[in-house]
N, C-alpha and C positions, 0 to 999 in steps of 0.2 A: 705504447698503443693500446687503446681500449678495444675490446671485443665485447659487444652485447650479446650474450648467450641466450637470454630469455627474458620476456616481459609479459605482463598480463594480457588477456585477450582484449581486443578493442572494445568489446561489451563485456564488463565485469561487474559482479556482485560486490558491494561493499563489505558484506558480512563474510569475508574470506581473506586469505593471505594474498596480497597483490605485490608479488615478488618480482623485482628486477634482479638478474644475475649478470654479472660482468667479470671480465678478467682483463689483466694487463701484462705487457711484456717488460714493464720497467720496475718490477717489484724490488730489484736490487739497489735502486737509487736511495740515498739516505733520507730518512724521514718521509717515505712514500706514503700517500694516502690517496683514496678515492674521493672525488668531489661529485656530489649529487645536488643538482638544481631542479626544483620542482615549481611549476607554474600552475596555479589554480585559475583556469581560464575565466570562469564566471566572475570571481572575486578580484581577478587581476592582481593576485598576491603570489610573490616569490618566497620560497623557502631554500635555504642553502644548508648542506651537511658535509661534514668530512668523516671519512670512515677508514679505519685501519683494515688491512686485508684480514680475513678470517684465518684463524691459526690452523685449521685442518686443511684448507686447500688454497688459501691466499686469494680468494675471489671476494667479490662484493655480493652481498645479499641485502637488498634494500626493499622494505616493506612499505608501500604507500598507504596502507590501510589506516594507520593512526592519524593521518591528515584529513581523512574523509569524514564529514559530519553532514548527513543529508537527512531531510524530513520532507515527505510529500507535502504539496501545496494544499492548504486547508482554509484559505481566506477568499474573500471576494474583492478583487481590485483590478480595475482596467479590463483587458480582454480575457483575464483568467477568472474562472468560476470555480466553486467547489464542485469537484467531478461528479458527485453523487446526483446532481440535478441537470446534467447535460442531456439534450434530446438525441435520440438515436441517429438522426440525419446530420447532426453538427457535432463531430467529435471535439473534445476539449483537450488542448495541448498542455502537457505537464511543463511548467517553466523550468528552464535551466537553473541550476543552483539549489533545487529543491528535491525533486524526484530523481534527479541525475546531475552529474557535473562532469566536465572535461579536465583532463590533466595533461600537461606535458612535462616530460622527464629528460633531462640531459645529463649524461655521465661522463666526467672528465678525470684528470689525475694531476698530481702535483708532488713536489718533493723539495727538500732543502738545497738551495744554491747559495754558497758563501754564507751559510746561516740563515737565509731568508727563505720562507716558503713560497715557492713559485708555482703558479697554476700553469698547466700544459706548457711547459718550457719549449718544446720543439714545435715549429710552425707545421711540420708535417704530421704531427700527432694531435689532431684537434678533438674536441669533446664529441661524443656520439649522441645524436638525438634519437631517442626511442619514438615509436609511433604514438600519436595522440590516442588516449584511451577515454572511454566513456564509463563512468562509474555509476551504478544504479543503486537505489535505496532498496536493495533486496539482500538476502543472505543464504548461504547454502551450509547444510550441516555436513560435519567431517566424513559422514560415511559415503558422500558423493565423491570423495577423493580430492586431491589437489588439482585445481586448475581445470575443471571440466569445461568442455567446448560448449559455448552458448549457441552456436551457429550450426552444430552438427546433429545427427540423429542417433548417436550412441547411447544416449540416456535422455529420454523425453522429459524427465523431471527437471533437467538442467538445460533444456533447449528453450531459447527465448524467441527465435524466428519462427514465423508461421510458413510453413513450406509444404506440408502435406497433410491429409485428413487425419492424422494421428498426432499432431502437434497441439499444444495447449496454449491458451492465452495466460496472461500474467496473473493467474488465480490459483489458490491452493485447492480448488475444486477439482477433483479427478472423477473418473467414472465409478470408482468404488466408494466414493464418500457417502453418497445418499442413494438409495434404491427406491424407486417408485413402484410400489406393490400393486400394479395393474397389468393384466396380461393380455388384454384384448386389443392392444395397439401395436403389435410386433411389426405390423406391415408399415408403420410410420416411423418407428424408433428402432434403434439397435442397442445391444448391450454396452457398446463403447461410448454411447451418448453420456453427456454429464447432466444429471437431473437435479433441478433446483426448484423447491417449493416457494411460491410467491403469492402475495395478496394483491388486490386491485390497488391498494395504497402504497405499494413498495416502490422506492426509488433505488437507483444504484447503477454503477458503471463497471466495466471490465477494462483492464489495462492491456495494452499490447504496443508493440513497435509499429510506427507508422511507415509509410512507404519511402523509398530513397534513403534508407538509413545506413550510413557508412559502417558502423560497427557490425551490422548484421547483413551481410551480402546475400543471404538466401532468403531473406524476408520478402514474401510475394504479395502481401495484402493490397487489395484495391477496392473490395466491395464487402458488404454485409447483407446477407439474405434473411428474411423472415417468413416463416410459414406458420400461419395461425390457424389452428383447428377449433371449431366451435360447434355448438348444438349437439352435444354428446358425440363429437368426433364424425358428425355426418357431412359437414361442410369445411371448407378451408379456403384461406386467401394467402397468396404468396406474392412478396415484393422483394426486389433487390435494389439496394441503396449504393450508389457510387459514392465513395469517400473522395472528394474533389481534390486533386493535387495538380499543381503545374510542375514542370520539369525541374524547376528550382526549389520546390518545396522541400522541407527537410524537417521531419518530426521524429526524434529519437523515441518519443514516449507520449502516447496519446490515451484518452479515456473514452469509451463508447457506452452511452447509456443504453442498457438492455432490458431493464425491468418495466412493468405495466406503465407506471406513470412517466417514465422517459419516452415510451412510445407514444403515449397520449399527448405529451407536450410537442412532439415533433409534428403533430398534425397530418393531415391528408397529403400525400397518398399512403403514409406509414399506417398500417393496420393498428388500430386502438383496441387492445383486448378488453378494456373496461366497457366498451360499447356493445360487446357480444356476450352471450352465454358461453364463455371461452373454457376450453378444457386445457389446451397447452399451446405453446408456440415453440418453435425451433429456430435458433440463430446460428448461422453458419457463415464463416468468413471465407471469401472467395478471391482468386486471382484474376487477372484481366481476362482470361478466356472462359471465366466462371467455373473453374474447377475448385473443389473444396481444398482449403489449405488449413483447416483447424478442425478439432473435434466439434461436434454439434452440441449446443447447450440447449437443453429441453427444460424450459421454464413452465411448470404446470400450476394449475389453480389449486392452492393449498386449502382455501375455504371450501372448495367443492369436493376435494378428495381427501377428507379425513383429518384435516388440521385446523379445525374451527373451534374457537372458545369464545363464546358471547359473553362470558362473565369478566373477562380481563381485557385490558389494553394490549395492543401489539407493541412490544418494545423492540425496535429495530436497531441493532448494533452494527456499525461499520468499523473495519481495521485495516491497516496496512498489512499486506500478506508477506509470507516469505519470499514470494516472487516479485514483490514490489508494487503490485496493484492493490485495489481495494477489494475486500471481501465482506460478506454480510451474512447476519443470521437473525431471525425473528425469535425472540423469547415471548411466548404467548400465555404462559401460566402467570400465577400471581406475581404481581410486582408492587413495590412500594418505595416511597421516598422517606428517609429518616432526616430530620433536621437536627443538627447539633450546633448549639449556640455558645460560643465562648464570650462571657460577659466580663468586661473591664469595669469595675466599679469602685467607688470610694464612698465613705461615710463622713458626713460633716456634723458639727454641733448643732442642735436645735437652738436657734437664736434669733431675736429680732430687737429692735430698738424700743418696743413697747413695754409697758409695765408687766404685761402678761408673759414676758420671757420669750414664748414661741406661739405660733399659731397652730391650731389642731390639724389643718391640712398642709402643713409645711413638709416638704420632701427632705428626708434625711439621707437615704442612700440614692446616689446618683449613678445612672448608667452612662459611663462615658463612651464606650464602644462595644457594640454587639456584633460579633462576626459569625455569620451563618455559613456552616458547611453543610452541603447537602449530599446524601449517600442514597444512591439508586441500587435497590436490590431486585434482580430479575431472575426469572425461572424458566427454563426450556420446557417444551413438550417432551414426550418420550423420544429419546434420540437413538439413533442407530450406532452400531459399534465404531464404525470409521469416522463418525461425526465427532467422537472424542478427539481423534488426531486433528480434525479440521479446527475444533475449537481450541486446541492447544496452541495454534498459531495466533488466535486471539489473545490468548494468555500471555504470549511472548512478545505481542506487538508493543511498540512504543508510541503509536498513534491510534487512538480509538475514539470514535464518534457516537453519539446517540442521535439518531435521525428522528426528530420529533416536530411537534406542531405546537402552537400557542395554546390549543384546546387542552393539550396534555400538560404542557409546561408554559405558563403565560410569561413569554419574555417582554411582550409589548402589546399595545392595543392598536397599532396602525394597521389597518386592514389592507392597506396598499402595499405593504411589505411583503416579501416572500414568505408565505405561511409555512414553508419547510425550512427547518434549521438543522445544521450539522453542529451540534453541541459537543465540545471537547470534554472527554471524560478519562479518568484514570482508573485502571484496575486496582482494587484494594487487596484482593486475595493473593497470597504468596505461594500457594501450592495448588497443583491441579492433578488429579489422578485420572489416567487414561484407563478406563475399565474395559478389560478384554473378555469378560466372561461370556459363555455361550449357554447359559442355563435358562434362556428365555425370559429372564427378569427384566421388566421395563424400568428405565432409569431416567430421572431428570437431572438437570445441572442447574445449580443456583450460584450466581456470581454477584459480586458487590462492586459497584463503580463509584468513585467520587466525581462529582461535578466539579470541574477544575476552576469554575468562575464563582468563588465566594463573593458574598456581598455583606455589607455592613450597615448598621442604622445608628 
């Protein structure tokens, strides 16, 4: 008889061990083996495994992790759009099979009867079905320990449910990543707020679990509140947006647009920062009674408060964070694109049928194929110490986008198309130093990205 002793949490990150542990009372049977069946619900694909008992305690230890292959959605098709460009009032759902997937695991047993391996020979000893789990495109570092609780409050860095005013959305931005050096607004913000510099042109979304999420029973999100301060913090506007759910709605993973262009796209009555001489706005997620259930995200006007460089374009990079949502960073110093062309050529004889043997304008070297690879080099402004840790997650990410426009990178000339593009890029650099010095020296970061869409002539 099988006893299931442990399984992963109903909400689990793919970047950790997803261990199922089971034991059996029939170990003495000849040729005994554990039988594991896995169903990938989205792909409707089954996997079958046979395992010998482990030599040290004769139990089964099955790791689901090698079967998980997730990448966040990054195309535009049907009802799904690139999350960066979703308006604040209409969250975007992450499609199943991309940012998350569901798995069913069944554990049984079998042994040899008359020389034939027989599954679950006794009718009273049937396979055990584990609870269905949701695995997300996120990862946890070993120092968080094995199997941290995603729905509890023991470690906020591994908590994915929004349940009180200290919990985080699915971003690697924490309250100590970036400090805003302005001290006359303490009546409006607090030290545990998360400060994010942004420009009028910025797009971007933050990831979180939607309402009625089975894997996260403590998740309470129902609303998002915006408080916009403008005219040198002498005036403000506040608006609360209900995220509309029915009782049957089920959103394990959603994206909410929180940057200036996302608010502008939402339209009235959502306050548009770009229509004001804005200083900052605060976004807080609320439960049904309007109590805060997340840290407040304070997005301030970077052009107005010390991060303005009129000599260079703003290069905005997005990447899938350690917590599974999208994160962003603006590289505002010198940037350039290097074109590397791989030329496939051949040389032919100079020859024609005339008495002159060849023409003076006849081509001898022929370009068969010119493959153009483009390298984007970007440089940050002076960054703060903990931003090195934040950018380390960009360095580790397997999905990176350059949020650009045709005016910067001419993809096409059709003005009716979306002028904002999420261009996939891959980081070329293979080492990244987290500088921890406290000598007051200002430091830039320079990174190189390969544009993944080569073209040929």
